[in-house]
N, C-alpha and C positions, 0 to 999 in steps of 0.2 A: 794791623794785627800781626804779631810774629809768633809763628807756631812751629814747634818741634814735635816730629812724629817718631816714635821709637819703632823700628822694625827688626824682625829676625829672620834668619834662614832656617827652614825646617825641612825635613824629607816629605816629599809627596805622599799623600795617604795611601797610594797604591804600592809604595815600595816595600819590598821584603826585607824585614829587619834580621840582621845577623850580626854576630860579634867575632873578633879575632883576638890573638894573643891571650889565650886562656880566658876568654870572655871579659877582658879588661878594656877593649877599645870597640867602638862602633866600626863596622865594616862599611866603608863608604863606596866600596866598589859597585859601579853601575847605579848608583843612588841618584835619583832625580831631585834636586832641590828647588823649593819654591819660596816666595815671600809668605810668612805666617798670615794665614787667610784674615784672622782677627785684626792684625796690623794693617793689611792691605785694604780689605773690603770696607772696614768700618772707620778706623782711626785716620787712615791717609785720605780716604775719599771724603769724609766729613771735613777735615782740614781744608781741603781743596774747595768744598762747597762754601766754607766760611770766607776763604780767600776771594772767591768769586763774587760774593755778596758785599763783603766789606773791605776788600783790598788787603794788602799785606804781603807776607812771604811765608812759604812753607818749606821747612828744611827737614831732611830725614836723617836719622842716626841709626847706626846698627854697631854692634861688637862683634869682630870676627876677623879672620885673616884675609889676604887678597882674594881667595876663592869666593867671597861673598860678593865681589863687585858685580857679578852678573845679576843677581837679584837686587842690588842697589840700582842699576840702570834700568831694571823693569819699572821700579818704583818712580824713578825719574820720568820714565816714559809716560806714566800715568799722569803726571802733571806737577810733581814737587819741583822746587826751583833749585835746590842744591843738596849736597849730602855730605855727610861726615862718616867716616869709618874708623873706629878705634881699634887699633891693630893688636888684638888679642884674641886667643882662643877662649870663648866663653865656657866656664866650667861650672859656675854656680850663680844663683840669682843676685847675691849680694854684691859680688865684684862687677857684675854688669851694671847693676844699679849705681854702684859707686863711681865707676868710670863715666857713665852718662851723666851723673850729678857733677862731677868735677868739671866736665866740659860745659855743661849748661849754666853753671854758676857765673853770675855777672854777665851773662850774654843778652839779658833783657827780654827773654822769651815770655810772651803773655800766657800761652797755653802749651802744656805738653801732653800729647795724646799717645796712647798705646793700646794695643789690642788687650782684651781682658786676660788672655793667657796665650801660650804657644802650644801648638797641637802636639808637639813632641813630648814635653815633660808635663804640661798642664799644671804648672805650679801657680800661676797667677800671683807671683810674688814681687816681680821687678817694679810695676808702677807704684805700689805702696810704699816699698822701700825708697824709691826715687823721691816721692813726695816728702818722706820723713827726712831725708838727706838735705833736701832743698828747703825744708821747714815751710812748705806750702800746702794749702788745703788739698784734699785728695776725695774724689768721688769715684766709687768702683762700680763696674758692671752698668754703665750708663747705656741705656737703649735710645736716648735722645738727648741732644745738646743744643742749645740756643744761645746766642750772644745777646745780653741785656746791658748795653753801655759798658762799664768797666766790671762787669760780673757775668756769669754763666748760670743758666738754668738747665738742670738735667732731670730726666726722668729715669728711674730705676725700677725695673719690674721685679715684684716680689710675689710670693704666693697669696693670691687673693686681692692683689692691688697693685698700685704704682706708688712709689715714693717720689715726691717732688723736691729737689734739693737746689738751693741757690748758694753760690759763694763768690767772693770778689776774686779778681784775677791779680797776680798770676796764680795758677792752679794746675793740677795733674788730674787727667781723667783716663780711666781705662774704659774701652769701648766694647759693648756687646752687640749681639744681633739686633738689628732694627735701627742703629745709629746712621747707616747710609746704605746705598745700593752700590754694588760692585760696578767697577769701570773696567772696560778693555782698552789697552793702549792702542791708539790709532798710528798710522804711519807717520804722521806729522810728529807725534809725540816720541815715537822710536827714534826717528831721525834727531830730533832736538836733544834727547837723552844722551847721545854720543858726544856731544860738546859741552854738557853741563859738568860743572866742578864737582869732584869728590875729594873732599879734604881728608887726609890721613893723619890720625893722631896717635902717637905712642902712648901705651898704657903703662901706669906706674903702680896699679893696684895688684896686690897678691890675693888669690883666692882663699876664702876661709875653709872651704870644704873640697874634697876630691871624691873621685869614684873609684872603688876598690874592684868591683865586679859587677857586670851586667847579667840578668837573667830573664829569659822568655817566660811568660805566664805559662802555666800548665794548659796543655791542649784540651779543648772542650770535648766532653764525652758524648757518646752517641745518645740520641733521644730515646727514652724509654716510654713506651705506651703501657699505661695501666687501665685495666678494666674498671669502668666507673663504679662497679659493684664491689670491687676489692679494695675498700678503704683502708684496711689494715696494711696492705702492702704499700700503698701510697704514703701512708704515715711512717711506716718504717724506712723507706727510702729517703723520705724528707728530713728524718731524724739522723739516720745513720750515714747516709751518702752525701746528701746536700748540706746536712747540718745547719739547717735554717729553723728548725723547731727543736 
C-alpha cells in the first residue's frame, strides 16, 4: 500500500493573530507553528496504522517555503517514511491542490489522505479539488477507514446516523475526528527523522486568487443580563442588537 498524506503548517491555536503592512500581511513575529491537527492526528496516524497492518510506504507532502521543514520533521518523527515539500508560498486552495496533483500524478499512490480542513482558514477545499484534478473517487469527512482488498470502506457521521461508503482504489479521503488516535513522537522517531529524506520540488502553478486585506472579527460585547420577567426588553435586544429575530 502506497499512501500519500497531505499536511500543512498552521499557527498554534494559542497564537495572538495580528496583521502588518496596512493589514495586507499576517504578522508572523513570535508565532508558534504546528502541523495541522486534522492532518496529523487523523490522516497521518491512520495511514501509519494501515502501513503497520498491511505493509507499504507512507509519504507526506506539503506546500510551503523552507521554514515549514520543522513541521515536516515532526511528521517524519511520528513515523512517515519520507517527505516532499513543494517550494511555494500557499496562497489559495486551488494552487495547493494543483501542485500536489501535479506531483502525485503517475506516482502510483493507492490512497491519498488529508485532514478534513486546516484550522487557520477552515476551507475544506483542497482534498476535493485534488480528487477532481486526479480524476479519483473522493470521500469527505470520513471518521473511519478500512482497507478491503483493492477498495476502501469509510464511515461518515451525519445528523441522525452514519453513511457507509465504499470505493475502489486509488482514491482520496479527507479525515475527520474518530479516524485515529493522536500519537506523540518518541525519541527513536525523533532521531530517525533527522536522516529521512525531504524531496524539494519547484512549483510552476500560479495562484488564481490573492488576499487584498485581512480584518479581525469584531470584539465580543459584554454579557447583558435580562430580568426573566422583562420579555419585551429581551425581544428588543434580540431584534435590534443581536439581529437574530
